[in-house]
C-alpha positions in Angstrom: 74.9 -13.7 98.6 74.5 -14.6 94.9 73.2 -12.8 91.9 69.7 -13.7 90.6 70.3 -12.3 87.1 70.2 -15.7 85.3 67.1 -16.7 87.3 65.4 -13.4 86.4 66.0 -14.1 82.7 65.0 -17.7 82.9 61.8 -16.6 84.7 61.0 -14.2 81.9 61.5 -17.1 79.3 59.4 -19.4 81.5 56.5 -16.9 81.5 56.9 -16.2 77.8 56.7 -19.9 77.0 53.3 -19.9 78.6 52.0 -16.7 76.9 48.6 -18.4 76.1 48.0 -18.2 79.9 49.1 -14.6 80.2 46.8 -11.5 80.1 48.0 -7.9 79.6 46.2 -5.5 82.0 46.9 -2.2 83.5 44.1 -2.9 86.0 44.1 -3.8 89.7 45.3 -7.4 89.0 48.5 -6.3 87.3 50.7 -7.1 90.3 48.6 -10.1 91.5 51.4 -12.6 90.7 53.8 -11.0 93.3 54.8 -13.7 95.8 52.9 -16.4 93.8 55.8 -17.9 91.9 55.0 -20.2 88.9 51.3 -19.8 89.3 49.3 -19.4 86.1 47.3 -17.7 84.7 49.4 -14.6 84.8 48.2 -11.0 84.6 50.6 -8.0 84.2 51.5 -4.9 82.4 55.1 -4.0 81.3 56.4 -2.8 84.7 54.6 -5.6 86.6 56.2 -8.2 84.3 59.6 -6.9 85.2 58.8 -6.7 88.9 57.3 -10.2 88.9 60.4 -11.7 87.2 62.6 -10.2 89.9 60.2 -11.3 92.7 59.9 -14.9 91.4 63.7 -15.2 91.0 64.3 -14.1 94.6 65.9 -10.7 93.8 65.1 -7.5 95.7 62.2 -5.3 94.4 63.6 -3.2 91.5 61.1 -0.5 92.5 62.5 -0.3 96.0 59.0 -0.7 97.4 59.3 -4.1 99.1 57.0 -5.7 96.6 54.0 -3.7 97.8 52.3 -3.9 94.4 52.5 -0.2 93.6 55.6 0.0 91.3 55.4 1.3 87.8 57.7 2.4 85.0 58.5 5.7 86.9 59.5 4.0 90.1 61.8 1.7 88.1 63.4 4.8 86.6 63.8 6.4 90.0 65.3 3.2 91.6 67.6 1.8 88.9 71.2 2.6 88.2 71.2 4.5 84.8 73.8 3.0 82.5 75.9 5.1 80.1 75.2 4.2 76.5 76.1 5.7 73.1 74.2 6.1 69.8 75.5 4.1 66.8 74.7 5.5 63.4 71.5 7.0 64.7 69.9 3.6 65.1 70.1 1.6 68.2 72.8 1.9 70.9 76.1 0.4 71.7 75.4 -1.6 74.7 78.6 -3.1 76.1 77.5 -2.3 79.6 74.0 -3.9 79.3 73.7 -7.4 80.7 70.8 -9.9 80.8 68.5 -9.0 83.7 68.9 -5.2 83.0 65.8 -3.2 82.0 65.1 -0.8 79.2 62.6 2.0 79.6 61.3 3.6 76.4 59.8 7.1 76.1 60.3 10.5 77.7 59.7 11.5 81.3 58.6 8.6 83.4 58.5 6.4 80.2 55.7 4.7 78.3 57.0 1.2 78.3 59.6 -1.1 79.9 61.0 -4.5 79.0 63.5 -7.0 80.4 66.8 -7.5 78.6 67.4 -11.2 78.1 70.4 -11.0 75.7 73.0 -8.4 74.6 71.9 -9.1 71.0 75.1 -7.9 69.4 74.4 -4.2 69.8 70.6 -4.4 69.7 69.5 -6.0 72.9 66.9 -8.8 72.9 64.1 -8.3 75.4 61.0 -9.9 76.7 58.2 -7.3 76.5 54.7 -7.4 78.1 53.3 -4.4 76.3 50.0 -5.4 74.7 47.4 -8.2 74.5 49.0 -11.4 73.3 52.3 -10.7 75.0 54.8 -11.4 76.5 56.9 -11.5 73.3 60.6 -11.7 72.5 61.7 -8.5 70.7 64.7 -6.4 70.0 65.0 -2.9 71.4 65.1 -1.5 67.9 61.6 -2.9 67.3 60.3 -0.6 70.1 62.4 2.4 69.1 59.2 4.2 67.8 58.3 4.7 71.5 61.1 7.2 71.9 64.3 7.6 73.9 65.8 4.5 75.6 67.0 4.5 79.2 68.8 1.4 80.3 68.7 0.5 84.0 70.5 -2.0 86.3 69.1 -3.1 89.7 70.5 -5.0 92.7 70.1 -8.7 92.0 72.0 -10.0 95.0 70.1 -12.3 97.2 70.5 -15.1 99.8 68.3 -17.5 97.9 68.0 -17.6 94.1 64.8 -19.2 92.7 64.8 -20.9 89.3 61.7 -21.8 87.3 60.4 -25.4 87.5 62.3 -27.6 85.1 65.2 -25.2 84.5 68.8 -25.9 85.4 71.0 -23.3 87.1 73.2 -21.6 84.5 76.9 -21.3 85.3 
């Protein structure tokens, strides 16, 4: 078994590099890319984007729903390991525990938005977010802080077969 974390992050960058072929939608097509790796055009909302990155990389479903197409931000919150984080000077968080491939959920309750962490970002993680038309985009968590509280999650990324995007080399 190997971790798919690097492949998850590379998948997010691969999709973001093709953002002109991506459509933001909360409609019935939002999970249509599940089990259709590297096929464009791409339709998703924020939680579908995270789920598809895990699926295309070969990782287990972060929603714990066997990629049935019904996951959302709330199922990610229920299924993920919540990481302990600390506020720093009232802005942002100290994120020593956060790793690329982890997820941030913003907002109270079941959350209003989720994004995939692609870099620790020296205390202000860098994410790829699929939250509005024109996305995905590369943003820092602090740029989304207006959405409310931040919950950082980690998921099982162990798999027998890791899948990398076309044209990408495996990171060591």
